[in-house]
DOMARTOR-192221 format. One record per residue (C-alpha): x, y, z. Coordinates in steps of 0.05 Angstrom, whole numbers, padded with zeros to 5 digits, always signed. Each point is the difference from the previous one (the first is absolute). Layout:
REM DOMARTOR-192221
XYZ/...
REM end
This chain:
REM DOMARTOR-192221
+01099+00346-00518/+00049+00054+00037/+00049-00025+00046/-00029+00041+00060/-00066-00032-00016/+00019-00065+00005/-00007-00050+00052/-00066+00035+00031/-00044-00049-00030/-00024+00042-00053/+00011-00048-00061/-00038-00053+00036/-00059+00039+00023/-00001+00025-00080/+00007-00073-00028/-00055-00026+00046/-00054+00046-00020/+00016-00004-00078/-00008-00079+00018/-00063+00008+00039/-00024+00042-00058/+00018-00043-00055/-00034-00057+00038/-00060+00039+00018/-00064-00028-00022/-00031+00045-00060/-00023+00057-00011/+00049+00025+00054/+00062-00043-00022/+00014-00039-00063/-00009-00069+00041/+00074-00022-00034/+00016-00074+00005/+00071+00012+00014/+00053+00051+00003/+00072-00013-00024/+00064+00041+00020/+00073-00002-00037/+00056+00012+00051/+00067+00003-00013/+00049-00054+00034/+00031+00039+00060/-00056+00054+00017/-00015-00038+00067/-00044+00061+00024/-00052-00015-00061/+00008-00073+00010/-00017+00003+00079/-00055+00048-00019/-00032-00045-00054/+00011-00060+00045/-00035+00036+00064/-00058+00016-00046/-00005-00075-00018/+00033+00002-00070/+00033-00071-00012/+00061-00008-00039/-00017-00037-00067/+00066+00006-00043/+00056+00041-00030/-00009+00033-00068/+00064+00007-00030/+00024+00065-00037/-00071+00032+00011/+00006+00070-00007/+00057+00039-00025/+00022+00054+00047/+00062+00042-00016/+00023-00035-00058/-00005-00072+00041/-00049-00048-00004/-00020-00018+00076/-00027-00061+00031/-00066+00009+00038/-00029-00047+00053/-00078-00012-00015/-00049+00003+00056/-00075-00009+00001/-00058+00001+00041/-00070-00028-00009/-00065+00033+00020/-00019-00055+00041/+00066-00004+00037/-00013+00074+00021/-00072-00007+00023/+00020-00058+00046/+00051+00048+00035/
REM end
């Protein structure tokens, strides 16, 4: 996200809308059981966003993605449909 757009809640609203749609009942949404997010350690804004939406830390995948020639670890977060609906 562009620097001048950060800190305004736009990413939160976007991800919230996508999660609501993903967990939405058919035919409006695909009625997914779970949604996962892989976030690089140190990306504190993304971690806070995921946690605000109810995603739970589930572990770390070592050297998950090759970025700029370096394999990077990622923290995995998950959100289960019933936990979202209960909110």
